[in-house]
C-alpha positions in Angstrom: -13.3 4.7 -35.9 -12.1 5.2 -32.0 -13.9 3.4 -29.4 -16.4 5.4 -27.2 -15.5 5.4 -23.7 -17.4 6.6 -20.2 -15.8 7.3 -17.0 -18.3 6.6 -14.2 -17.5 7.9 -10.9 -19.1 9.6 -8.1 -18.7 13.4 -7.6 -19.9 13.8 -11.4 -23.5 14.5 -12.3 -25.1 11.3 -13.1 -27.3 13.0 -15.7 -24.1 13.8 -17.6 -23.0 10.0 -17.7 -26.4 9.1 -18.4 -26.6 11.1 -21.5 -23.4 9.6 -22.9 -24.2 6.1 -22.0 -27.5 6.5 -24.1 -25.5 7.1 -27.1 -23.8 3.7 -26.6 -20.4 3.5 -25.4 -17.7 0.5 -25.9 -15.7 0.9 -22.9 -16.9 1.8 -19.5 -14.7 2.3 -16.5 -16.1 3.2 -13.0 -16.0 2.8 -9.4 -18.2 0.2 -7.5 -20.5 2.8 -6.0 -22.0 4.4 -9.2 -21.6 1.2 -11.3 -23.6 -0.6 -8.8 -26.3 2.3 -8.9 -26.2 2.3 -12.7 -26.4 -1.5 -13.1 -29.3 -2.3 -10.5 -31.5 0.6 -12.1 -31.0 -0.9 -15.7 -29.4 2.2 -16.9 -26.1 0.1 -17.7 -26.7 -2.8 -19.9 -24.0 -5.9 -19.5 -25.8 -8.0 -22.2 -22.9 -7.1 -24.9 -19.8 -7.1 -22.4 -16.9 -9.3 -24.0 -14.5 -8.3 -21.5 -14.4 -7.9 -17.6 -11.6 -6.0 -16.2 -10.8 -5.8 -12.3 -8.2 -3.5 -11.5 -6.5 -3.4 -8.1 -8.7 -6.6 -7.4 -7.3 -7.5 -4.1 -8.2 -3.8 -3.1 -11.9 -4.3 -4.0 -12.0 -7.7 -2.1 -10.5 -6.2 1.0 -13.1 -3.6 0.7 -15.7 -6.0 0.7 -16.9 -6.0 -2.8 -16.9 -9.5 -3.4 -20.6 -9.8 -3.8 -20.8 -6.8 -6.1 -18.2 -8.4 -8.6 -20.1 -11.8 -8.6 -23.5 -9.8 -9.3 -21.6 -8.2 -12.3 -20.2 -11.4 -13.5 -23.3 -13.3 -13.1 -25.2 -10.4 -15.5 -22.6 -10.8 -18.3 -23.3 -13.8 -20.7 -20.5 -16.1 -20.4 -20.6 -16.8 -24.2 -21.3 -13.9 -26.6 -24.0 -14.1 -29.7 -20.7 -14.7 -32.0 -19.9 -17.6 -29.8 -16.8 -16.2 -28.0 -16.2 -16.7 -24.5 -16.1 -13.8 -21.9 -12.7 -12.8 -21.0 -11.9 -12.0 -17.5 -8.7 -9.9 -16.6 -7.6 -9.5 -13.0 -4.8 -6.9 -12.3 -3.3 -6.8 -8.7 -0.1 -5.9 -7.2 -0.6 -8.8 -4.8 -1.5 -11.7 -7.1 -0.4 -14.0 -4.4 -3.3 -12.9 -2.4 -5.4 -16.3 -1.2 -8.4 -13.8 -1.7 -7.5 -13.4 -5.5 -6.7 -16.8 -6.1 -9.9 -17.8 -4.7 -12.0 -15.3 -6.7 -10.2 -16.5 -9.8 -11.5 -20.0 -9.2 -15.2 -18.7 -9.2 -14.9 -16.4 -12.5 -12.1 -17.8 -14.4 -11.6 -20.9 -16.5 -7.9 -22.0 -16.7 -6.7 -19.0 -16.2 -3.1 -17.9 -17.3 -0.9 -16.1 -14.7 1.5 -13.4 -15.6 3.7 -12.6 -12.4 5.6 -9.4 -13.3 7.3 -9.4 -9.8 7.1 -12.6 -8.1 6.8 -13.1 -4.4 6.9 -10.1 -2.1 10.2 -8.3 -1.3 11.9 -5.3 0.0 14.0 -3.2 -2.7 17.4 -2.7 -1.6 16.7 0.9 -1.6 14.2 0.7 1.2 15.5 0.6 5.0 12.5 -0.2 7.2 12.4 0.0 11.0 10.0 -0.7 13.6 9.5 1.9 16.6 7.8 0.1 19.4 4.9 2.2 21.0 4.7 1.0 24.8 2.5 3.1 27.1 3.9 1.1 30.0 7.4 2.2 29.7 7.3 5.6 27.9 4.6 7.5 30.4 4.9 10.8 28.3 1.2 10.4 27.5 0.5 11.2 31.2 2.2 14.4 31.2 0.6 15.9 28.0 -2.6 16.8 29.7 -4.8 18.0 26.7 -2.0 19.1 24.6 -2.0 16.0 22.2 -3.5 14.7 19.1 -7.3 14.3 18.9 -8.2 10.6 19.3 -10.9 8.5 17.2 -13.4 8.5 20.3 -13.6 4.6 20.5 -12.9 5.2 24.3 -15.6 8.0 24.4 -17.4 6.2 27.0 -14.8 4.6 28.8 -12.3 5.4 31.9 -9.0 6.0 30.4 -7.6 8.4 33.1 -4.0 7.7 34.0 -4.4 5.2 37.1 -7.2 3.4 35.7 -4.7 0.5 34.3 -7.5 -1.0 31.9 -6.9 -2.4 28.6 -8.8 0.7 27.5 -6.5 3.0 29.2 -3.4 1.7 27.6 -5.4 1.6 24.4 -6.2 5.2 24.3 -2.6 6.2 25.5 -1.5 4.3 22.4 -3.3 6.6 20.4 -1.8 9.6 22.2 1.8 8.1 21.9 1.5 7.5 18.1 0.6 11.1 17.5 3.7 12.2 19.3 5.9 9.9 17.7 5.0 10.7 14.3 5.5 14.4 15.2 8.9 13.2 16.6 10.1 11.2 13.5 9.6 14.5 11.3 11.6 16.5 13.5 14.4 13.9 14.0 14.8 13.4 10.3 14.0 16.6 9.3 11.7 15.2 6.9 10.8 17.5 3.7 8.5 15.0 2.3 6.7 11.8 3.4 3.4 9.7 3.0 1.8 9.2 6.2 -0.4 5.9 6.3 -3.5 6.1 9.0 -5.7 3.0 9.4 -9.1 5.2 9.2 -10.3 8.1 7.7 -10.9 9.8 11.0 -7.6 8.9 11.8 -6.3 10.9 8.8 -8.6 13.7 9.6 -7.2 14.0 13.4 -3.5 13.9 11.9 -4.2 16.4 9.5 -5.5 18.9 12.4 -2.8 17.8 14.6 -0.2 19.0 12.1 -1.9 22.0 11.8 -1.6 22.5 15.9 1.9 22.2 15.4 2.1 25.3 13.4 1.3 24.0 10.0 3.5 26.3 7.9 6.7 25.2 6.5 7.5 22.5 8.9 4.2 20.7 9.0 2.3 21.5 5.7 -0.1 18.7 4.9 -3.1 17.4 2.6 -5.2 14.7 3.3 -6.4 11.8 0.9 -9.2 9.6 1.9 -12.7 8.6 0.6 -14.6 11.2 2.4 -13.1 14.0 0.6 -14.6 15.0 -2.8 -12.8 13.7 -6.1 -11.8 17.4 -7.0 -10.3 17.9 -3.3 -8.4 14.4 -3.7 -7.0 15.4 -7.1 -6.1 18.8 -6.1 -4.4 17.6 -2.8 -2.3 14.9 -4.7 -1.3 17.5 -7.2 -0.1 19.7 -4.5 2.1 17.0 -2.7 3.8 16.1 -6.2 4.3 19.6 -6.8 6.0 19.3 -3.2 3.8 22.5 -2.2 3.2 20.6 1.0 5.6 18.3 2.9 3.1 15.3 4.0 0.6 13.4 2.3 -1.8 11.8 5.1 -3.8 8.8 3.6 -5.3 5.5 3.7 -4.7 2.5 1.9 -7.5 2.5 -0.1 -7.2 6.1 -1.2 -3.3 5.5 -2.0 -3.8 2.7 -4.3 -3.1 3.4 -7.9 -1.5 7.1 -7.5 1.9 7.6 -9.1 4.2 8.7 -6.5 8.0 7.8 -6.9 11.1 8.5 -4.8 9.5 9.5 -1.6 12.4 9.5 0.9 9.9 8.7 3.9 7.0 6.6 4.7 5.3 6.7 8.5 2.9 3.7 9.0 1.2 5.1 12.1 -0.6 2.0 12.3 0.4 -1.6 10.6 -2.1 -2.5 7.8 -4.3 -5.8 8.6 -3.1 -7.2 5.4 0.6 -7.8 4.8 0.4 -7.3 1.3 -0.7 -3.8 2.1 2.7 -3.3 4.1 4.6 -3.8 0.9 2.4 -1.6 -1.1 3.1 1.0 1.6 7.0 1.0 1.7 7.2 0.4 -2.0 6.2 4.1 -2.3 9.8 5.0 -1.0 13.3 4.2 -2.6 12.0 3.8 -6.0 14.4 4.7 -9.2 17.7 3.6 -6.8 16.7 6.3 -4.5 17.3 5.6 -0.9 13.9 5.4 1.2 13.1 4.9 5.0 9.9 3.2 6.1 9.2 3.7 9.7 6.2 1.8 11.7 4.9 2.5 14.9 4.0 -0.6 16.4 1.8 -0.9 19.6 3.2 -3.3 22.3 -0.3 -3.6 23.7 -3.7 -4.3 22.1 -5.4 -1.3 20.8 -9.1 -0.9 20.4 -10.1 0.4 16.8 -13.1 0.9 14.8 -14.3 -1.7 12.4 -17.3 -0.6 10.9 -19.9 -3.2 10.0 -23.2 -0.8 10.1 -24.7 0.4 6.8 -23.3 4.0 6.9 -19.8 2.7 6.9 -19.0 4.8 10.0 -20.6 8.1 9.3 -22.0 9.4 12.8 -21.3 5.8 14.2 -21.3 5.8 17.9 -21.2 2.0 18.6 -18.1 1.6 20.6 -19.0 -1.7 21.7 -17.2 -4.9 20.3 -18.1 -6.3 17.2 -19.2 -9.6 18.8 -21.4 -7.5 21.0 -23.2 -5.7 18.1 -20.9 -2.9 17.9 -18.2 -1.4 15.4 -14.9 -2.0 17.3 -12.3 -4.7 17.6 -9.0 -5.2 19.3 -6.3 -4.8 17.5 -2.9 -6.6 17.7 0.1 -5.1 16.0 2.7 -7.3 17.6 0.9 -10.4 16.0 0.5 -8.1 12.7 4.5 -7.5 12.8 5.3 -11.1 13.0 3.1 -11.9 10.2 4.6 -9.3 8.0 8.1 -10.6 9.1 7.3 -14.1 8.1 5.9 -13.0 5.1 9.0 -11.2 4.1 11.2 -13.6 5.5 13.4 -11.2 7.5 13.3 -9.4 10.8 12.6 -5.5 10.6 15.2 -3.5 12.8 13.8 -1.8 15.9 14.9 1.5 17.3 14.2 3.4 20.4 11.5 5.9 20.8 13.8 8.5 20.2 13.4 7.4 16.5 17.4 7.4 15.7 17.9 4.9 13.1 20.6 2.7 13.5 23.3 3.2 10.6 23.2 0.4 8.5 26.4 -1.7 8.0 26.4 -1.8 4.4 25.4 1.7 3.3 26.6 3.7 6.1 25.2 7.2 6.5 22.7 7.9 3.8 20.4 10.7 2.4 17.0 9.8 2.1 15.3 10.5 -1.2 18.8 10.6 -2.7 20.5 8.0 -5.1 22.7 5.4 -3.4 26.0 6.7 -2.7 29.3 4.5 -2.1 27.7 1.8 -4.4 30.2 2.6 -7.2 33.1 2.3 -5.0 32.3 -1.3 -3.9 31.2 -2.2 -7.2 34.5 -1.3 -8.7 36.2 -3.3 -5.8 34.1 -6.3 -6.6 34.9 -6.2 -10.2 38.8 -5.8 -9.5 38.7 -9.2 -7.2 36.9 -10.7 -9.9 38.8 -9.8 -12.9 41.3 -12.9 -12.8 38.5 -15.3 -12.5 37.1 -13.6 -15.8 40.2 -13.6 -17.8 40.4 -17.4 -17.0 37.0 -18.1 -18.1 37.7 -15.8 -21.3 40.6 -17.9 -22.3 38.6 -21.3 -21.6 35.9 -19.6 -24.0 38.2 -19.0 -26.6 39.7 -22.4 -26.5 36.4 -24.2 -26.6 34.9 -21.9 -29.4 38.3 -22.6 -31.5 38.1 -26.4 -30.8 34.4 -26.2 -32.1 35.0 -24.4 -35.3 38.1 -26.9 -36.2 35.8 -29.9 -35.7 33.0 -28.0 -37.8 35.4 -27.7 -40.8 36.6 -31.5 -40.6 33.3 -33.3 -40.3 34.6 -36.5 -41.9 37.4 -36.8 -39.3 34.7 -36.4 -36.6 32.3 -39.1 -37.8 35.3 -41.6 -38.7 36.4 -41.4 -34.9 32.9 -43.1 -34.0 
């Protein structure tokens, strides 16, 4: 008999899920919110569970679900009635994450680590560049008036007018410049498809609206993907992007996890992620299947004040613009420091380019067309083979001599042993 399974997610009538659950199922797959509801109300009984699988575990931990995971784990019998131990399986693209290792020490006994990738690295098919965003040297933000991207209202109560020369003014200027630089990058590289990563859901919404203000249409057609969009809308938006009905997918890190998108020519990081592993996740979207890709990161040269919601409603309707340590829901974000951590993690220095976002020609690849297969590689490969050919021939002759000698000794065993 085939195993009976049930998908438990928000956006679907709970009544339908409960009806299936009451009939009994073998496998339950779900998201934390709806699972927590069913477990806490006793609708989902965990007493017979034998396997606990945590997919994208690092993302769950970053999103603050550590306590939820521990509650589930503590409700599942560690040894079943037939004497079998609970099997815990943790899947993550960043197994080397400190938080994942720390969790494994709590819920796993002598775990076996299966690493299919090794330490984080950047594929050869990915070009990555940093665009410094410096409001002190690029005063474009002063000349735009109100013709700029709508910002996240972190500074709604601050004086951010030009001339204030306060950290809040520079922070607001950074937000404005990042909108301009994103549009500039699209135009400079004539992007026909890209994933654009924003830090928060409101940043995604504001970028989507700004693209519409730019005319939308063929050049700036886009869709949004984040947790406040209904599941059906997220699915529809993703499919439209995959079918290339729209050019740009604007999303958060959480929404982008697990989506299967390959060979995207461009990624724009409007803000660097606070987890260096997420940077690797992001740029891993480009340059797949031997196709060249370009990852552009807009990095603020001054600290930017951003939302960091600790309120119960997770930001919905929140106006607490004071800093977290003052009882508010904001922090000062230091992208220069984050960039240093990323470069140290990847053991490389990421190329910087000017605000015009003209990417320097790579010395090895020369001029490339992002989204297409690498060119020139065949010629380089052939030259390398020609250079090594004499050495390979010499090795082949030595191998033949060694094999002949071995066979000769194998057929004359008595002579071999007499020599000793």
